[in-house]
PDB file as gemmi writes it, atoms N, CA and C in Angstrom:
CRYST1    1.000    1.000    1.000  90.00  90.00  90.00 P 1                      
ATOM      1  N   MET A   1     175.854  92.414 -68.516  1.00  0.00           N  
ATOM      2  CA  MET A   1     174.489  92.188 -68.898  1.00  0.00           C  
ATOM      3  C   MET A   1     173.696  92.017 -67.607  1.00  0.00           C  
ATOM      4  N   GLU A   2     172.550  92.623 -67.546  1.00  0.00           N  
ATOM      5  CA  GLU A   2     171.711  92.557 -66.352  1.00  0.00           C  
ATOM      6  C   GLU A   2     170.289  92.206 -66.764  1.00  0.00           C  
ATOM      7  N   TYR A   3     169.675  91.319 -66.009  1.00  0.00           N  
ATOM      8  CA  TYR A   3     168.273  90.971 -66.203  1.00  0.00           C  
ATOM      9  C   TYR A   3     167.530  91.523 -64.997  1.00  0.00           C  
ATOM     10  N   GLU A   4     166.931  92.675 -65.145  1.00  0.00           N  
ATOM     11  CA  GLU A   4     166.326  93.401 -64.029  1.00  0.00           C  
ATOM     12  C   GLU A   4     165.201  92.626 -63.348  1.00  0.00           C  
ATOM     13  N   TYR A   5     164.534  91.745 -64.047  1.00  0.00           N  
ATOM     14  CA  TYR A   5     163.414  91.017 -63.454  1.00  0.00           C  
ATOM     15  C   TYR A   5     163.866  89.825 -62.610  1.00  0.00           C  
ATOM     16  N   LEU A   6     165.155  89.508 -62.613  1.00  0.00           N  
ATOM     17  CA  LEU A   6     165.699  88.413 -61.805  1.00  0.00           C  
ATOM     18  C   LEU A   6     166.617  88.969 -60.725  1.00  0.00           C  
ATOM     19  N   THR A   7     166.532  88.411 -59.538  1.00  0.00           N  
ATOM     20  CA  THR A   7     167.428  88.805 -58.454  1.00  0.00           C  
ATOM     21  C   THR A   7     168.800  88.187 -58.687  1.00  0.00           C  
ATOM     22  N   ALA A   8     169.837  88.978 -58.496  1.00  0.00           N  
ATOM     23  CA  ALA A   8     171.222  88.505 -58.590  1.00  0.00           C  
ATOM     24  C   ALA A   8     171.505  87.835 -59.930  1.00  0.00           C  
ATOM     25  N   ALA A   9     171.146  88.486 -61.009  1.00  0.00           N  
ATOM     26  CA  ALA A   9     171.326  87.894 -62.338  1.00  0.00           C  
ATOM     27  C   ALA A   9     172.324  88.663 -63.196  1.00  0.00           C  
ATOM     28  N   GLY A  10     173.068  89.607 -62.596  1.00  0.00           N  
ATOM     29  CA  GLY A  10     174.063  90.354 -63.360  1.00  0.00           C  
ATOM     30  C   GLY A  10     175.235  89.469 -63.746  1.00  0.00           C  
ATOM     31  N   ARG A  11     175.790  89.713 -64.886  1.00  0.00           N  
ATOM     32  CA  ARG A  11     176.932  88.906 -65.343  1.00  0.00           C  
ATOM     33  C   ARG A  11     177.806  89.707 -66.278  1.00  0.00           C  
ATOM     34  N   TRP A  12     179.075  89.349 -66.331  1.00  0.00           N  
ATOM     35  CA  TRP A  12     180.015  89.992 -67.238  1.00  0.00           C  
ATOM     36  C   TRP A  12     181.039  88.968 -67.686  1.00  0.00           C  
ATOM     37  N   LEU A  13     181.653  89.233 -68.812  1.00  0.00           N  
ATOM     38  CA  LEU A  13     182.751  88.423 -69.353  1.00  0.00           C  
ATOM     39  C   LEU A  13     183.936  89.341 -69.566  1.00  0.00           C  
ATOM     40  N   GLU A  14     185.132  88.820 -69.347  1.00  0.00           N  
ATOM     41  CA  GLU A  14     186.352  89.601 -69.569  1.00  0.00           C  
ATOM     42  C   GLU A  14     187.410  88.700 -70.183  1.00  0.00           C  
ATOM     43  N   GLY A  15     188.020  89.165 -71.252  1.00  0.00           N  
ATOM     44  CA  GLY A  15     189.079  88.410 -71.905  1.00  0.00           C  
ATOM     45  C   GLY A  15     190.070  89.357 -72.555  1.00  0.00           C  
ATOM     46  N   GLU A  16     191.209  88.822 -72.897  1.00  0.00           N  
ATOM     47  CA  GLU A  16     192.276  89.638 -73.493  1.00  0.00           C  
ATOM     48  C   GLU A  16     192.145  89.655 -75.014  1.00  0.00           C  
ATOM     49  N   ILE A  17     192.169  90.878 -75.564  1.00  0.00           N  
ATOM     50  CA  ILE A  17     192.158  91.028 -77.014  1.00  0.00           C  
ATOM     51  C   ILE A  17     193.256  92.006 -77.419  1.00  0.00           C  
ATOM     52  N   ALA A  18     193.686  91.885 -78.634  1.00  0.00           N  
ATOM     53  CA  ALA A  18     194.755  92.749 -79.140  1.00  0.00           C  
ATOM     54  C   ALA A  18     194.255  94.197 -79.250  1.00  0.00           C  
ATOM     55  N   PRO A  19     195.132  95.171 -79.027  1.00  0.00           N  
ATOM     56  CA  PRO A  19     194.729  96.580 -79.116  1.00  0.00           C  
ATOM     57  C   PRO A  19     194.091  96.940 -80.462  1.00  0.00           C  
ATOM     58  N   HIS A  20     194.632  96.421 -81.562  1.00  0.00           N  
ATOM     59  CA  HIS A  20     194.054  96.760 -82.866  1.00  0.00           C  
ATOM     60  C   HIS A  20     192.639  96.193 -83.018  1.00  0.00           C  
ATOM     61  N   ALA A  21     192.369  95.038 -82.405  1.00  0.00           N  
ATOM     62  CA  ALA A  21     191.021  94.472 -82.446  1.00  0.00           C  
ATOM     63  C   ALA A  21     190.075  95.287 -81.569  1.00  0.00           C  
ATOM     64  N   ALA A  22     190.551  95.734 -80.416  1.00  0.00           N  
ATOM     65  CA  ALA A  22     189.720  96.534 -79.511  1.00  0.00           C  
ATOM     66  C   ALA A  22     189.307  97.849 -80.157  1.00  0.00           C  
ATOM     67  N   ALA A  23     190.182  98.428 -80.924  1.00  0.00           N  
ATOM     68  CA  ALA A  23     189.895  99.721 -81.551  1.00  0.00           C  
ATOM     69  C   ALA A  23     188.770  99.614 -82.584  1.00  0.00           C  
ATOM     70  N   ARG A  24     188.620  98.441 -83.185  1.00  0.00           N  
ATOM     71  CA  ARG A  24     187.606  98.258 -84.234  1.00  0.00           C  
ATOM     72  C   ARG A  24     186.360  97.505 -83.771  1.00  0.00           C  
ATOM     73  N   LEU A  25     186.385  96.986 -82.554  1.00  0.00           N  
ATOM     74  CA  LEU A  25     185.332  96.102 -82.070  1.00  0.00           C  
ATOM     75  C   LEU A  25     183.988  96.813 -81.885  1.00  0.00           C  
ATOM     76  N   LYS A  26     182.946  96.195 -82.370  1.00  0.00           N  
ATOM     77  CA  LYS A  26     181.572  96.647 -82.166  1.00  0.00           C  
ATOM     78  C   LYS A  26     180.932  95.708 -81.141  1.00  0.00           C  
ATOM     79  N   PRO A  27     180.078  96.208 -80.253  1.00  0.00           N  
ATOM     80  CA  PRO A  27     179.499  95.369 -79.199  1.00  0.00           C  
ATOM     81  C   PRO A  27     178.829  94.092 -79.714  1.00  0.00           C  
ATOM     82  N   ASN A  28     178.168  94.160 -80.842  1.00  0.00           N  
ATOM     83  CA  ASN A  28     177.476  92.973 -81.347  1.00  0.00           C  
ATOM     84  C   ASN A  28     178.423  91.904 -81.889  1.00  0.00           C  
ATOM     85  N   LYS A  29     179.709  92.203 -81.969  1.00  0.00           N  
ATOM     86  CA  LYS A  29     180.697  91.231 -82.448  1.00  0.00           C  
ATOM     87  C   LYS A  29     181.555  90.658 -81.327  1.00  0.00           C  
ATOM     88  N   ALA A  30     181.364  91.128 -80.096  1.00  0.00           N  
ATOM     89  CA  ALA A  30     182.227  90.735 -78.980  1.00  0.00           C  
ATOM     90  C   ALA A  30     182.149  89.242 -78.677  1.00  0.00           C  
ATOM     91  N   LEU A  31     180.966  88.652 -78.714  1.00  0.00           N  
ATOM     92  CA  LEU A  31     180.856  87.227 -78.390  1.00  0.00           C  
ATOM     93  C   LEU A  31     181.676  86.360 -79.329  1.00  0.00           C  
ATOM     94  N   LYS A  32     181.795  86.758 -80.574  1.00  0.00           N  
ATOM     95  CA  LYS A  32     182.598  85.993 -81.526  1.00  0.00           C  
ATOM     96  C   LYS A  32     184.050  85.901 -81.048  1.00  0.00           C  
ATOM     97  N   LEU A  33     184.573  86.990 -80.492  1.00  0.00           N  
ATOM     98  CA  LEU A  33     185.943  86.966 -79.973  1.00  0.00           C  
ATOM     99  C   LEU A  33     186.068  86.001 -78.799  1.00  0.00           C  
ATOM    100  N   PHE A  34     185.085  86.005 -77.890  1.00  0.00           N  
ATOM    101  CA  PHE A  34     185.139  85.095 -76.741  1.00  0.00           C  
ATOM    102  C   PHE A  34     185.100  83.639 -77.178  1.00  0.00           C  
ATOM    103  N   ARG A  35     184.366  83.325 -78.224  1.00  0.00           N  
ATOM    104  CA  ARG A  35     184.307  81.938 -78.726  1.00  0.00           C  
ATOM    105  C   ARG A  35     185.682  81.432 -79.133  1.00  0.00           C  
ATOM    106  N   ASN A  36     186.533  82.338 -79.601  1.00  0.00           N  
ATOM    107  CA  ASN A  36     187.855  81.935 -80.092  1.00  0.00           C  
ATOM    108  C   ASN A  36     188.961  82.054 -79.053  1.00  0.00           C  
ATOM    109  N   MET A  37     188.660  82.547 -77.864  1.00  0.00           N  
ATOM    110  CA  MET A  37     189.677  82.691 -76.816  1.00  0.00           C  
ATOM    111  C   MET A  37     189.934  81.343 -76.144  1.00  0.00           C  
ATOM    112  N   PRO A  38     191.188  81.059 -75.796  1.00  0.00           N  
ATOM    113  CA  PRO A  38     191.460  79.816 -75.076  1.00  0.00           C  
ATOM    114  C   PRO A  38     190.832  79.824 -73.682  1.00  0.00           C  
ATOM    115  N   SER A  39     190.699  80.995 -73.071  1.00  0.00           N  
ATOM    116  CA  SER A  39     190.044  81.132 -71.773  1.00  0.00           C  
ATOM    117  C   SER A  39     189.635  82.588 -71.578  1.00  0.00           C  
ATOM    118  N   TYR A  40     188.732  82.811 -70.655  1.00  0.00           N  
ATOM    119  CA  TYR A  40     188.259  84.156 -70.305  1.00  0.00           C  
ATOM    120  C   TYR A  40     187.674  84.069 -68.902  1.00  0.00           C  
ATOM    121  N   TYR A  41     187.385  85.203 -68.314  1.00  0.00           N  
ATOM    122  CA  TYR A  41     186.793  85.252 -66.989  1.00  0.00           C  
ATOM    123  C   TYR A  41     185.327  85.639 -67.092  1.00  0.00           C  
ATOM    124  N   ARG A  42     184.516  85.073 -66.195  1.00  0.00           N  
ATOM    125  CA  ARG A  42     183.124  85.469 -66.082  1.00  0.00           C  
ATOM    126  C   ARG A  42     182.835  85.744 -64.616  1.00  0.00           C  
ATOM    127  N   GLY A  43     181.909  86.633 -64.387  1.00  0.00           N  
ATOM    128  CA  GLY A  43     181.583  86.958 -63.005  1.00  0.00           C  
ATOM    129  C   GLY A  43     180.306  87.754 -62.924  1.00  0.00           C  
ATOM    130  N   GLY A  44     180.013  88.209 -61.714  1.00  0.00           N  
ATOM    131  CA  GLY A  44     178.818  88.991 -61.448  1.00  0.00           C  
ATOM    132  C   GLY A  44     177.941  88.328 -60.410  1.00  0.00           C  
ATOM    133  N   SER A  45     176.856  88.993 -60.089  1.00  0.00           N  
ATOM    134  CA  SER A  45     175.968  88.479 -59.046  1.00  0.00           C  
ATOM    135  C   SER A  45     175.347  87.131 -59.417  1.00  0.00           C  
ATOM    136  N   ALA A  46     175.196  86.832 -60.683  1.00  0.00           N  
ATOM    137  CA  ALA A  46     174.650  85.538 -61.103  1.00  0.00           C  
ATOM    138  C   ALA A  46     175.564  84.386 -60.698  1.00  0.00           C  
ATOM    139  N   PHE A  47     176.815  84.671 -60.458  1.00  0.00           N  
ATOM    140  CA  PHE A  47     177.790  83.649 -60.078  1.00  0.00           C  
ATOM    141  C   PHE A  47     178.248  83.839 -58.632  1.00  0.00           C  
ATOM    142  N   GLY A  48     177.391  84.431 -57.822  1.00  0.00           N  
ATOM    143  CA  GLY A  48     177.704  84.620 -56.411  1.00  0.00           C  
ATOM    144  C   GLY A  48     178.815  85.614 -56.161  1.00  0.00           C  
ATOM    145  N   GLY A  49     179.042  86.516 -57.102  1.00  0.00           N  
ATOM    146  CA  GLY A  49     180.102  87.511 -56.958  1.00  0.00           C  
ATOM    147  C   GLY A  49     181.492  86.967 -57.205  1.00  0.00           C  
ATOM    148  N   GLN A  50     181.599  85.724 -57.614  1.00  0.00           N  
ATOM    149  CA  GLN A  50     182.895  85.108 -57.885  1.00  0.00           C  
ATOM    150  C   GLN A  50     183.395  85.478 -59.276  1.00  0.00           C  
ATOM    151  N   VAL A  51     184.716  85.416 -59.434  1.00  0.00           N  
ATOM    152  CA  VAL A  51     185.354  85.544 -60.743  1.00  0.00           C  
ATOM    153  C   VAL A  51     185.819  84.137 -61.103  1.00  0.00           C  
ATOM    154  N   ILE A  52     185.355  83.626 -62.242  1.00  0.00           N  
ATOM    155  CA  ILE A  52     185.580  82.228 -62.615  1.00  0.00           C  
ATOM    156  C   ILE A  52     186.293  82.150 -63.950  1.00  0.00           C  
ATOM    157  N   LEU A  53     187.406  81.424 -63.986  1.00  0.00           N  
ATOM    158  CA  LEU A  53     188.105  81.172 -65.240  1.00  0.00           C  
ATOM    159  C   LEU A  53     187.266  80.209 -66.062  1.00  0.00           C  
ATOM    160  N   SER A  54     186.985  80.559 -67.308  1.00  0.00           N  
ATOM    161  CA  SER A  54     186.078  79.785 -68.151  1.00  0.00           C  
ATOM    162  C   SER A  54     186.707  79.468 -69.498  1.00  0.00           C  
ATOM    163  N   HIS A  55     186.182  78.428 -70.134  1.00  0.00           N  
ATOM    164  CA  HIS A  55     186.640  77.982 -71.452  1.00  0.00           C  
ATOM    165  C   HIS A  55     185.409  77.668 -72.292  1.00  0.00           C  
ATOM    166  N   GLY A  56     185.550  77.739 -73.593  1.00  0.00           N  
ATOM    167  CA  GLY A  56     184.460  77.343 -74.477  1.00  0.00           C  
ATOM    168  C   GLY A  56     183.521  78.485 -74.794  1.00  0.00           C  
ATOM    169  N   PRO A  57     182.485  78.178 -75.564  1.00  0.00           N  
ATOM    170  CA  PRO A  57     181.545  79.211 -75.993  1.00  0.00           C  
ATOM    171  C   PRO A  57     180.882  79.899 -74.801  1.00  0.00           C  
ATOM    172  N   PRO A  58     180.763  81.225 -74.829  1.00  0.00           N  
ATOM    173  CA  PRO A  58     180.196  81.955 -73.694  1.00  0.00           C  
ATOM    174  C   PRO A  58     178.675  82.032 -73.673  1.00  0.00           C  
ATOM    175  N   GLU A  59     178.014  81.644 -74.730  1.00  0.00           N  
ATOM    176  CA  GLU A  59     176.567  81.851 -74.817  1.00  0.00           C  
ATOM    177  C   GLU A  59     175.798  81.203 -73.661  1.00  0.00           C  
ATOM    178  N   SER A  60     176.240  80.038 -73.192  1.00  0.00           N  
ATOM    179  CA  SER A  60     175.498  79.365 -72.114  1.00  0.00           C  
ATOM    180  C   SER A  60     175.507  80.170 -70.822  1.00  0.00           C  
ATOM    181  N   TRP A  61     176.511  80.993 -70.614  1.00  0.00           N  
ATOM    182  CA  TRP A  61     176.585  81.810 -69.391  1.00  0.00           C  
ATOM    183  C   TRP A  61     175.697  83.043 -69.489  1.00  0.00           C  
ATOM    184  N   LEU A  62     175.180  83.341 -70.661  1.00  0.00           N  
ATOM    185  CA  LEU A  62     174.384  84.546 -70.855  1.00  0.00           C  
ATOM    186  C   LEU A  62     172.880  84.294 -70.805  1.00  0.00           C  
ATOM    187  N   VAL A  63     172.476  83.021 -70.709  1.00  0.00           N  
ATOM    188  CA  VAL A  63     171.063  82.680 -70.604  1.00  0.00           C  
ATOM    189  C   VAL A  63     170.557  83.192 -69.251  1.00  0.00           C  
ATOM    190  N   PRO A  64     169.410  83.859 -69.207  1.00  0.00           N  
ATOM    191  CA  PRO A  64     168.922  84.392 -67.932  1.00  0.00           C  
ATOM    192  C   PRO A  64     168.674  83.306 -66.896  1.00  0.00           C  
ATOM    193  N   PHE A  65     169.267  83.455 -65.727  1.00  0.00           N  
ATOM    194  CA  PHE A  65     168.987  82.609 -64.580  1.00  0.00           C  
ATOM    195  C   PHE A  65     169.305  83.415 -63.331  1.00  0.00           C  
ATOM    196  N   PRO A  66     168.540  83.198 -62.255  1.00  0.00           N  
ATOM    197  CA  PRO A  66     168.821  83.933 -61.029  1.00  0.00           C  
ATOM    198  C   PRO A  66     170.049  83.360 -60.349  1.00  0.00           C  
ATOM    199  N   GLY A  67     170.859  84.217 -59.795  1.00  0.00           N  
ATOM    200  CA  GLY A  67     172.047  83.778 -59.069  1.00  0.00           C  
ATOM    201  C   GLY A  67     171.717  83.339 -57.669  1.00  0.00           C  
ATOM    202  N   LYS A  68     172.770  83.107 -56.907  1.00  0.00           N  
ATOM    203  CA  LYS A  68     172.600  82.639 -55.514  1.00  0.00           C  
ATOM    204  C   LYS A  68     172.915  83.742 -54.563  1.00  0.00           C  
TER     205      LYS A  68                                                      
END                                                                             
């Protein structure tokens, strides 16, 4: 996800899902899967280019804010 009006605000989430779930997954349903994962990774320019192991609901990481 990128917020073009903010500098260094790009972000992404990555987590492991089963192949059968990936085959049926629609983009608008992806956040629901992250909510149920024990952990996932987040990264991008909004986080200083770091890859960070994360837990819990992902919605707070998707709120627009400029990175460092």
